[in-house]
C-alpha positions as CSV (number, residue, x, y, z in Angstrom):
1,M,33.9,9.5,-12.2
2,S,37.1,7.8,-12.4
3,Y,37.6,4.6,-10.4
4,V,41.3,4.6,-10.1
5,V,43.3,7.7,-10.8
6,V,47.1,7.7,-11.2
7,S,48.9,11.1,-11.3
8,N,52.2,11.9,-12.1
9,L,53.9,8.7,-10.8
10,T,57.4,8.6,-10.9
11,K,59.8,5.8,-9.9
12,S,63.5,4.8,-10.2
13,F,65.6,2.6,-8.6
14,D,68.9,4.2,-7.4
15,N,69.8,6.6,-9.6
16,T,68.0,4.6,-12.6
17,P,64.6,5.8,-13.9
18,V,62.0,3.6,-14.5
19,F,59.1,5.9,-15.4
20,A,58.1,9.5,-14.8
21,N,55.4,11.6,-14.8
22,I,52.8,8.4,-15.3
23,N,49.1,9.9,-15.9
24,F,45.8,7.9,-16.6
25,T,42.4,7.1,-15.2
26,I,40.5,3.8,-15.2
27,K,36.8,3.7,-15.4
28,K,35.0,1.1,-13.0
29,G,34.8,-2.2,-14.4
30,E,37.3,-1.8,-17.0
31,F,39.9,-4.2,-18.3
32,I,43.1,-2.1,-19.1
33,T,46.1,-3.9,-20.2
34,L,49.7,-2.6,-20.0
35,L,51.3,-3.7,-23.2
36,G,55.2,-3.2,-24.2
37,P,58.3,-4.9,-24.5
38,S,60.3,-6.1,-21.9
39,G,62.1,-3.3,-19.8
40,C,59.6,-0.7,-20.6
41,G,58.3,-0.4,-16.9
42,K,55.2,-2.0,-17.2
43,S,55.6,-4.5,-14.5
44,T,57.4,-2.5,-12.1
45,L,53.9,0.3,-12.8
46,L,51.9,-2.3,-11.6
47,R,53.7,-3.1,-8.9
48,C,54.0,0.4,-7.6
49,I,49.9,0.6,-8.1
50,A,49.7,-2.5,-5.8
51,G,52.1,-1.0,-3.2
52,L,54.7,-4.0,-3.7
53,N,57.5,-1.1,-4.9
54,S,57.5,2.5,-3.5
55,V,57.0,5.5,-5.6
56,N,59.3,8.5,-5.9
57,E,56.5,11.1,-6.7
58,G,53.0,10.8,-7.6
59,R,49.6,9.6,-6.2
60,I,47.3,6.5,-6.6
61,M,43.7,7.4,-6.1
62,V,41.1,4.3,-5.9
63,E,37.2,5.3,-5.4
64,G,38.4,8.8,-4.3
65,Q,41.0,7.5,-1.4
66,E,44.4,8.1,-1.9
67,I,46.4,4.6,-1.6
68,T,49.8,5.8,-2.3
69,D,51.3,5.0,1.0
70,L,49.1,2.4,2.3
71,P,50.5,-1.2,2.5
72,P,49.4,-4.0,0.0
73,Q,47.0,-5.8,2.0
74,K,45.1,-2.8,3.0
75,R,44.7,-1.4,-0.6
76,G,42.0,-4.2,-1.5
77,I,43.9,-5.4,-4.4
78,G,43.9,-9.0,-5.8
79,M,47.0,-10.1,-7.6
80,V,48.0,-13.1,-9.9
81,F,51.9,-13.4,-11.2
82,Q,53.5,-15.1,-13.6
83,A,55.3,-17.4,-11.0
84,Y,52.0,-18.6,-9.2
85,A,53.5,-18.4,-5.6
86,L,50.9,-21.2,-4.6
87,F,51.9,-23.5,-1.3
88,P,53.3,-26.7,-2.4
89,N,52.1,-28.5,0.7
90,M,48.7,-27.6,0.7
91,T,45.7,-28.7,-1.7
92,A,44.0,-26.3,-4.1
93,Y,41.2,-25.7,-1.6
94,E,43.5,-24.9,1.0
95,N,45.5,-22.6,-1.2
96,I,42.1,-20.8,-2.4
97,A,41.1,-20.3,1.1
98,F,44.3,-19.3,2.7
99,G,43.5,-15.4,2.4
100,L,40.3,-15.9,3.6
101,K,41.5,-17.5,7.0
102,I,44.4,-14.7,7.2
103,K,41.3,-12.4,7.5
104,G,39.9,-14.5,10.0
105,I,36.7,-15.1,8.0
106,N,34.0,-17.7,9.5
107,P,35.2,-21.4,8.4
108,K,31.4,-21.8,7.3
109,E,31.6,-18.4,5.3
110,I,35.1,-19.8,3.8
111,E,33.5,-23.0,2.7
112,R,30.8,-21.3,0.8
113,K,33.1,-18.7,-1.0
114,V,35.9,-21.3,-2.0
115,K,32.9,-23.6,-3.2
116,E,31.7,-21.0,-5.4
117,I,34.7,-19.8,-6.7
118,I,35.8,-23.3,-7.5
119,E,32.9,-23.7,-9.5
120,V,33.7,-20.4,-11.4
121,V,37.1,-21.4,-12.3
122,E,36.0,-24.9,-13.3
123,L,38.3,-26.8,-10.7
124,Q,35.4,-28.9,-9.6
125,G,37.3,-32.4,-8.6
126,R,40.4,-30.8,-7.9
127,E,40.0,-29.4,-4.7
128,D,41.9,-32.0,-3.0
129,H,44.6,-32.2,-5.2
130,L,48.2,-31.0,-4.2
131,I,49.6,-28.4,-6.6
132,D,52.2,-30.7,-7.8
133,E,49.5,-32.9,-8.8
134,L,47.8,-30.2,-10.9
135,S,48.6,-29.3,-14.3
136,G,49.8,-25.7,-15.3
137,G,46.6,-24.5,-16.4
138,Q,45.0,-25.9,-13.3
139,R,47.7,-24.2,-11.0
140,Q,47.1,-20.9,-13.0
141,R,43.1,-21.3,-12.0
142,V,44.1,-21.7,-8.5
143,A,46.2,-18.8,-8.1
144,L,43.1,-16.7,-9.9
145,A,40.5,-18.4,-7.8
146,R,42.7,-17.4,-4.5
147,A,43.0,-14.1,-5.9
148,L,39.3,-13.6,-6.4
149,V,37.9,-15.2,-3.6
150,T,38.5,-12.4,-1.6
151,Q,36.5,-10.0,-3.4
152,P,39.3,-7.6,-4.4
153,R,38.4,-3.8,-5.4
154,I,40.9,-4.5,-8.5
155,L,42.3,-7.4,-9.9
156,F,46.2,-7.3,-10.8
157,L,47.3,-9.9,-13.6
158,D,51.2,-9.6,-13.9
159,E,52.1,-11.6,-17.1
160,P,49.8,-14.6,-15.8
161,L,49.6,-16.7,-18.9
162,S,52.8,-16.4,-20.4
163,A,54.4,-20.2,-19.1
164,L,51.5,-21.7,-20.6
165,D,51.0,-23.6,-24.0
166,A,49.2,-21.8,-26.7
167,K,45.9,-24.0,-26.5
168,I,45.6,-23.4,-22.5
169,R,46.7,-19.8,-22.9
170,K,43.7,-19.3,-25.2
171,R,41.3,-20.8,-23.1
172,L,42.0,-19.1,-20.1
173,R,42.4,-15.7,-22.0
174,Y,38.5,-16.7,-22.5
175,M,37.9,-17.4,-19.2
176,I,39.5,-14.7,-17.3
177,R,37.6,-12.1,-19.3
178,K,34.5,-13.8,-19.0
179,I,35.0,-13.8,-15.3
180,Q,36.0,-10.3,-15.2
181,K,32.9,-9.3,-17.1
182,E,30.7,-11.3,-15.2
183,M,32.0,-9.9,-11.8
184,G,32.1,-6.3,-12.9
185,L,36.1,-6.5,-11.7
186,T,38.3,-3.4,-12.4
187,T,41.3,-5.3,-13.9
188,I,44.9,-4.5,-14.8
189,F,46.8,-6.8,-16.9
190,V,50.3,-6.7,-17.7
191,T,51.8,-8.5,-21.4
192,H,54.0,-8.1,-23.6
193,D,51.8,-10.3,-26.3
194,Q,49.8,-8.1,-29.1
195,E,47.4,-10.9,-29.3
196,E,46.4,-11.2,-25.7
197,A,45.7,-7.5,-25.6
198,M,44.0,-7.1,-28.6
199,V,41.3,-10.1,-27.4
200,M,41.0,-9.2,-23.7
201,S,40.9,-5.6,-23.3
202,D,38.7,-2.9,-23.0
203,R,41.6,-0.2,-23.6
204,I,45.1,-0.6,-24.2
205,F,48.4,1.5,-22.6
206,L,51.1,1.0,-24.9
207,M,54.6,1.4,-23.0
208,H,58.2,2.3,-24.4
209,Q,60.8,3.3,-22.3
210,G,59.1,4.4,-19.3
211,A,56.0,6.3,-20.7
212,I,52.5,5.2,-22.3
213,V,53.1,6.2,-26.0
214,Q,49.4,5.6,-26.9
215,S,46.3,4.5,-25.2
216,G,42.7,3.5,-26.6
217,T,40.3,1.2,-27.5
218,P,42.3,-2.2,-29.1
219,S,40.8,-1.4,-32.7
220,E,42.0,2.3,-31.9
221,V,45.7,1.4,-31.2
222,Y,46.0,-1.2,-33.9
223,A,44.4,0.8,-36.8
224,H,45.8,4.3,-35.9
225,P,49.5,3.7,-34.4
226,I,50.8,7.4,-33.2
227,N,54.4,6.7,-34.0
228,E,56.9,4.3,-35.5
229,F,57.3,2.3,-32.2
230,A,53.9,1.8,-32.1
231,A,53.1,0.7,-35.9
232,G,56.1,-1.7,-35.3
233,F,54.9,-3.3,-32.2
234,M,51.2,-3.5,-32.8
235,G,51.6,-5.6,-35.9
236,N,53.4,-6.0,-39.2
237,Y,52.8,-2.4,-40.6
238,N,54.6,-1.3,-43.7
239,I,56.9,1.7,-42.6
240,I,57.3,4.0,-45.6
241,D,60.0,6.7,-45.4
242,E,59.0,10.5,-45.6
243,T,60.6,10.7,-49.4
244,H,58.5,7.6,-50.7
245,S,55.7,8.8,-48.8
246,K,55.1,12.0,-50.3
247,Q,56.1,10.2,-53.9
248,Y,53.0,7.9,-53.4
249,F,50.4,9.0,-51.0
250,G,51.2,12.7,-51.7
251,R,52.0,13.4,-47.9
252,S,53.8,16.6,-46.9
253,G,57.4,15.2,-46.7
254,S,57.6,15.9,-43.0
255,H,56.4,12.4,-41.8
256,K,56.8,8.7,-42.3
257,T,53.4,6.8,-43.0
258,A,52.4,3.0,-41.8
259,V,50.0,1.0,-43.8
260,R,49.0,-2.5,-42.6
261,P,49.6,-5.7,-44.7
262,E,45.8,-6.2,-45.4
263,S,45.5,-2.6,-46.3
264,I,47.1,-3.4,-49.5
265,F,45.5,-5.2,-52.4
266,I,47.1,-6.9,-55.1
267,N,45.9,-6.2,-58.7
268,Q,42.2,-6.0,-57.8
269,P,40.8,-3.7,-54.9
270,P,37.6,-5.2,-53.1
271,V,34.5,-3.7,-54.0
272,G,33.5,-0.7,-52.0
273,V,37.2,0.2,-51.2
274,K,38.2,3.9,-51.9
275,C,42.1,3.0,-53.2
276,L,44.9,5.5,-54.6
277,S,44.3,6.2,-58.3
278,T,47.8,5.3,-59.1
279,P,48.8,1.5,-58.3
280,L,52.4,0.9,-57.6
281,E,53.9,-1.9,-59.7
282,G,56.1,-4.6,-58.0
283,V,57.5,-8.0,-57.9
284,V,56.8,-11.0,-55.7
285,T,59.7,-11.9,-53.9
286,F,58.3,-14.3,-51.2
287,K,55.3,-16.2,-50.4
288,Q,54.3,-17.6,-46.7
289,L,51.1,-19.3,-45.5
290,L,50.2,-18.3,-42.2
291,G,46.9,-20.7,-42.0
292,N,44.0,-18.2,-42.8
293,V,46.3,-15.5,-44.6
294,V,48.8,-15.8,-47.2
295,R,51.4,-13.0,-47.0
296,Y,53.7,-11.9,-49.6
297,A,56.3,-9.8,-49.7
298,V,56.5,-7.4,-52.8
299,Q,59.4,-5.6,-54.0
300,A,58.2,-2.0,-55.5
301,D,60.9,0.5,-56.8
302,D,63.4,-0.1,-53.7
303,L,60.8,-0.8,-51.2
304,D,59.6,-4.1,-49.7
305,F,55.9,-4.3,-48.8
306,S,54.4,-7.1,-46.9
307,V,50.8,-7.8,-48.1
308,D,48.4,-10.2,-46.5
309,V,45.6,-12.0,-48.5
310,L,43.0,-14.3,-47.1
311,N,43.5,-17.8,-47.6
312,S,40.3,-18.7,-49.6
313,H,39.4,-19.0,-52.9
314,A,41.5,-16.1,-54.3
315,E,43.9,-16.1,-56.6
316,Q,47.6,-17.1,-55.8
317,Y,50.4,-15.3,-56.7
318,A,53.9,-17.0,-57.7
319,E,57.3,-15.6,-56.8
320,G,58.7,-13.7,-59.5
321,Q,55.5,-12.7,-60.7
322,T,54.7,-8.9,-61.8
323,V,51.7,-7.3,-59.9
324,K,49.8,-4.2,-58.9
325,L,49.6,-2.8,-55.5
326,Y,46.5,-1.0,-54.6
327,F,46.6,1.1,-51.1
328,S,43.4,1.7,-49.4
329,A,43.2,5.5,-49.3
330,D,41.7,5.5,-45.5
331,E,44.1,3.5,-44.1
332,I,47.4,4.9,-44.3
333,N,48.6,6.7,-41.3
334,D,51.0,9.4,-41.0
335,L,53.3,8.9,-37.7
336,R,54.8,11.4,-35.3
337,A,58.7,11.6,-35.1
């Protein structure tokens, strides 16, 4: 049985539609990411499920209970926002305990719960610090602890890591995912960062212009984009028009195709990879080192291809060098219009 069911959810502000007829289900304990560019409706969708925005039409069910019209405090939801919304005049401990005090929990029980969650988010020794005395990453962990300590039915995370630097963001990704798995907590996460979605999610709901255009596991959404938007948003796909797709790949001529940079090989395909029999000749026009990957731009006919090669002991190619491109036969994706 699905833990969360969203049916035909529709939202507009005045006469401006945000999304319409959104439908999905979530299993208990799943980590779902709403991924998409700014303005696609993902944060508004999250806020509607949380009860912070009303909906025009549709139903929201959690554990078989309809919560569409319930106030936020009765939905059993914990939320962490990009803006942490912490009380600057309170210590970390007091911020975490605030929700429990509002619920009238026994002081000894509050102390026990807060102590436990402080250990979970690794804030030992920071309990008595005021918020202004904490780093950005520590503040975010306070906000996370405050949401977790109430033991919500669902945890909502609205771009909580976007204001942090890369190193702290990566550490908190791991921490959030580890805690979520250990607690078996059903979680909906909002981000515009493809890497965050890939490393954290059980499933990704990719949104565009108020609609979920594709959903699936990270590997499914990345490896098999459904349309040109999905291919463009999920990676550095090479998008090839209908005419060239027919010419190079033998496609019907009615679909564009998408090929990942790592699915194209220069001069020599790897052993065991089935490639199209006829390689495409081109010239290296640009070379860029991306750490563990070298990205080449190769012009073939009148098209430019991005090709990623692992930065190991493999042969390096110079700008201006003529090369042959081999395409993995199993990794050419037909795109819907």
